[in-house]
N, C-alpha and C positions, 0 to 999 in steps of 0.2 A: 079626386083633386090632383091637378097637375103640379109636379114638383119643378122648381126652378133653381138652378145653380148659377150664381152671378160672380164673375171674376173681374177684378178691376186692375187696370194698369194706369200708371200716371200720377197726376198731382192730387192735391187735396180737393180740388173742384170735382175731379172724377169720382173720388171717394164719396163726396157729398151727393153727387148725382145718383150714385149707386144706392146710397141709403134711401133716397127719396123714391127711386124706382122700386126697391124692395118693399117699402111702405105701401106704395100704390098697388103693387101686385098682390100683397097679402090682403089688402082691403077688398080686392076683387076676386078673392077665392083661390088664388094660387098659394102654394106652400113653398117657402124658401128652404133649401136644403144645403148643408155644408158639404155634401157628398156628390161629386160630379157623376159618379157611377149610378146614382139613384135618379138622376134628373131626366125629366121629359123635355125640359128646355134648358139650354146653356146659353147664357148671355155673356158676352165679352165686352166690357167697357174699355175702350181703347184710348191710347195717347199717340199723337203724331208729332210731338215736339222733337223727339229724337228718333232717328231711323231704327235704333235697336228696339225701342218700344213697339214700333209698328211691325217689325219682323216677328215679334212674339205672337201677334195675331195669326199670321200665316202658319207658323209652326203649331200653334194650339189647335186650329181647325183641322190641320193635317192629322194630329194625334186623335182627335175625336173620330174622324172618318175611319181611322185604322183600328181603333180599339173597341168601338161600340158595336155589338151585334145588331141592335136595333137603333138606327140613327136618331138622336133627339133633334128637336127643332133647334137650330143654331142661329142666334141673333148677334149682330155687331152693333154696338152703341159707341158713343163718344166721338172724338175728334176725327179719327179715320173714317168713321161712318159719315160724318158731315161733309168731309172733303171728297170722298170717293163716291158716295151715293150708290146708285144702282149699278155702277160699274163693278162693285164688289161681287155681284152675282156671277159675273164673267171671270173675274180675277181669281176667286177662291171657290173651288167646288164645295158644295155642301152648305152654303149660307142661305138661310130662308128669310131672314129679317134684317133690315138695316134701319136703325133709329138714330137720327142726328142729334147733336147736342141741344138743338132748339125744340126737339120733339119728345124729350124724355117723359113728359107728362102724359103722353098718349101711348106708352108702351103696352099697356094692358089691352087697349083697343086693337093695336096692331097684332098682338099675339092671338087675340080672339079671331081676327080675320084669317090668320094662318091656319088655325085649327078648324075653321069653317070650310077649308078647302080653297082659300083665295090664292093659293100659290105663293110666290115670293112677294113680300110686302116691303115697301120702302116709305119712310116718312122723314122728310128733312125740313118740314115746315117751321114757321116761326113759333117761338115759345108763347104759350097762352099768357095774357096779362094777369089772369087770376090764378096762375099755377100755384098749387098748394106746396109751400116750402117746408111745412112741418115734417118731421121724421118721427115715426113711431119708436118708442123706447126699445123694443126688441131688435130693431133694424140698425141701430147706431153701432158704429165700430167699437165704441167704448161706453160703458155706463156712466163714466165720470168726465169724459172729454167729448166735446161736441164741436162740429164745424158749422159755421153760419155764413153762407155766401152773402156778401153785402153789395157786390158789383159783379156783373157778368160781362165778358168781352173785353176788348182792348182797342183803343184808338191810336196807338203809338206807331204801329207799322215799322218796327225795327226790321232791317232788311233780311235778317236771318230767320225771322219768327213766323210761324204758320198760324199762331193763335188768332189774330184778327180775322183770318179767313175761316177758321174752324169754330170760333166762339162768337164771332160777330162784333158789333160795336158795343161800346160801354153802355150798360143800363144799370142804374143803381136802384136798390130796393128802398122803399120808404123807411125813414129812421124809426117811425112808430112801429112798423112791423118787426124790425130787427130787435128793438127793445122788448116788444111783446114776446118774441121767441126766447130771448135771454131770460126773462122773468119766468117763463114756463119751464125752461130747462133747469133753472135754479130750483124751482119747486119740485122737479123730478129727481133732484140730488146730484145734478151735474156740477162739478167744481171748477172746471176750466173750459172756456169757450175760445175758439179761434175764429176771428173775423177774417174771411178769406175772399180772394178775388185775384184776377190777373194783375191788377194794379190797385191795391186797396186805397192808397192815398189819393187816387183820382176820384174817389167817391164824391158824388154830387147828385143827390136825389132831386127829382122835379118837385116832389112834395117834401119840404123840410120840416114838417111837423115833428115835434120832439126835440128840435134843436134850438128853439127860441131862447132857452135859458143861458146859452153860451154865445152871445153876440161877439162879432169882431174876430172870430176864429175861422180857419178853413173848415169846410164841411166835415172832413174826416176827423180832425181833432175835436170838433163839436160832437161827432158821433162817439168817439172814444170816451169823452166826458159823460155823455148820456148813458152809455153802457156801463161805465164805472159806477154811476149813481145807482144802478140796480142792486149793488151789493154782491154780485157774483164774485167768487173768491179769486179767480184768476182770468185775465184777458190777454190773449196773444193775437197778433195779426200778421198776415203774410199773403202776398208779397208786396213790397214797396217799390216804387219807381223813383229813381233819384231826382228827376226834374220836379216831381210833385211832392217830394219830402221836404217839409218846412219845419222851422224851429219849434212851432207851436205843438208839433207832435211830441217832441221831447219834453216840452213844457207840461203837456198832459200826463206823460208818464211820471214826471217828477211830482205832480200834484195828487196822483192817485196811486195808493199802494197796491191796488189790485190790477193795475196795468203792469205787465211783467217786464223784467229786465232783459229784453231781447229785441233786436231789430235786424231783420234780414233785408239788406240793401244791395241788390245785384249791380255790380259795376261793369262786368263783362270784359273790359280791357283797361289798361293803364296808359294807353296811347291815344292822344287826341285824334291822330290821323285815322286810327282804326275805329274809334268811336264815331267819327264823322261818316265813315263807310258803313257802319252799322246803323246810322241814323238814331243814335241813342239820345241826341239832343241835350247832352250835358258834357262839360269839359272835365278834365282831371282836377283842375283847381276848384271848380264849383263842387265837385264831389268831395274833395278834401275838406272844404268848409263845412259840409254836412257831417263828415266824420269827426271833425274837431268839436262840433257842438255835442255830438253823442258822447265822445270821449270825456268831455268836460263835466258831464253830469255826475252828481254825487251818487246816483243810483247804480253806478258800476254796470252799465248796460252791455250785455254780450252782443257782439257784432259778427254777422255771417254774411256771405256773399255768393254770387255765381260768377264764374269766369269762363270764357271761351278762348281756347288757344288754337292757333292755326287758321284764323279767319282769312279769307282771300286778301292778299296784299300785305299781310302781317310780316314785317321784316324781323330779323333778329333784334334790331334796335327797339322795335315796337314791343316785342316780347319782354325785353329787359326792363322797359318802362313799366310793364305790368308787374314784374317781380319787384321793382322798386316801390310801386304803389302798395303792394302786399306788405312789404316791410314797414311802410309808413302807417298803414291802417292796423296792422297786427291783428288780423282777423282771428276770432276764436275758432272758426271753421269755415271752409269754403267748398262749394260744389264746383268742381273743375271738369270741363267737357272739351273734348276734341271736336272741332268744327266738322259738321257733316252737312252737305247741301240738302235742302228740303225743297222738293219740287213745288212750284207755285209761289215761292218767295223771291223777292228781287235779287238776293245774293246767289240764287241758283244760276243766274245768268252770268255771274262773275267767274273769272278764272280761278278754279280751286288750285292755286299755285304753291301751296305749302304741302310738301310731300307727307305721306302718312308717317314715315319714319321721323321726320322733323316734328310733326304734331305730337307724336309719342314722346320724343325727347323733351319737348317743352312741357308737356303734361307731367312727365316724371320730375322734371326740375322744379316746377311750381308745387307739385305735391310734396316734395321734400321740405320746401319752405313752409307749406301749410301744416305739415305734421310737426315741424319744430314749434311753431306758434301754438298749435293745439296742445302739444305736450306741456309747454310752459303755462298755458292758460289753465289746463286741468290740474297741474301740480300746485297751483295757488290755493286749491281747495283742500289739499291734504291736511288732515288734522282739524279742519274747521267743521262747524255744524251748519247744515243748510236745510231748507224746507223742501220736501219732496212730496208730490202727489203720488200716492201709491195706486197705480193704475191696474196692475195685473201681477200674476206670479211670473217669476223669471223663466225664460225658456230653458235655462240650463239647470235650474234647481227649484224644486217645490218648497224648499226651505227659505227661498229668497223672494222678495218682491221687487218689482221694477216700476220706475216712474220717471218723471222729469222735474227738474228744478225750475224756478222762476226764470232762469236764464237759459232754459231749454236744454240743459244737460241731461243725458241719460244717467240715471243713478240706480244701481241695484243694491239691495241691503237686506240684512237679516230681519225678518218680520213675520207676522202671523196674518191669517185671513181676516181677522177683525179690523186690521188696519186698512184694508182695501177701500178706496174711495175717500180716505182721510189724507190731509196734509200733515206729514210726519216730519219731525226734526230728526235728521240723520247726521251722525258724525262720520266724516269721510276717513276711512282707514287705509284705502289703497287706490292708486291711480292706474287705470287700465289704458289701453291704446286709444279707445274712443269713448270711454265712459268712466264713471266713478263707482267705487264700492264702499259700503259702510255699514253701520249698525244704528238702529233706532235708539234714541236717547229719551 
């Protein structure tokens, strides 16, 4: 039996793809192994959104060539594979297999071809319409938390983003299939599901079966209500796109206790000029109106975002507007990135006229603001009791468990193995830099 080591870089969609690939390979007679040194096959599921993630691929394949006495079959999956295709065989010595994002359902067949002596194999074809989205329980990243893709691809074409080219156009899964998966996962003991996609609130299935009970609402908020009706204990979703984020999404959260108190709404910039250059298709004022609706909710919804500093043409005044927007929104947490050109995107042709030194300065300045708000936000939980899904033992101590709150806070707490998979009331006794600490009550 051939052993396969699978390493994943990138977003939740990549993790979800890896889970399905592992399920497919196991069903076809391959054995998944956590030890790279034992592997006959090493698959690397790649991300190309940021240059740093792409560079990991090159260094990882180099290490494999250097340290393995008998070279395993090396396969590249994911966004880099979809974008680069067969050129990876020339760019990276030692790659045997290239599987694009749209061909992950055929990875077993491609590996079989390699072992039959077919030489280097590449498959970038379209994803099968009947592709099996189920994940076998042993292959999930967690026994208690599961990712469910509801939409694949993106139609927005922001000028800095490679995703529409690597993931293709938006395709939504049928609502009935999503609800079926949630019910099955609940039966298996999963407590929290994440509805995932590049732009989840762009969800619009061609077959809206399963949504008839909620007329007059946007398809995504209808889906949220349908999934909430399954009775699964926790539902989160990620990522939202501001233009498609409507008030009825917040309405759905307020109507259903199992829809969690967390919204991730990437703004990218606080300058209308930069937003136009990015083709984000929203203005700062429109974005603020959505924030106002979220902040007005009695559910105390945690708010997180993505921000890019140093986009081509971003002036100091533009950056200061971003800092002002951050102050207005009081984000609980933000993912801040320094702009890096990605080949194949429209912004690649723009003059990258903000120096690296200035990008770093702006990054550091915004990070200080972010840390201030994050500290203030976390401090509000000190002494309070919050509900935490106990997901695993803490990496730092086998006496502690680790999990997330409904507002997606990382919480570590004193607890025992019998609590794993349970939603536990935890009294917060200490506020850390990026997490909370407490004890079960």
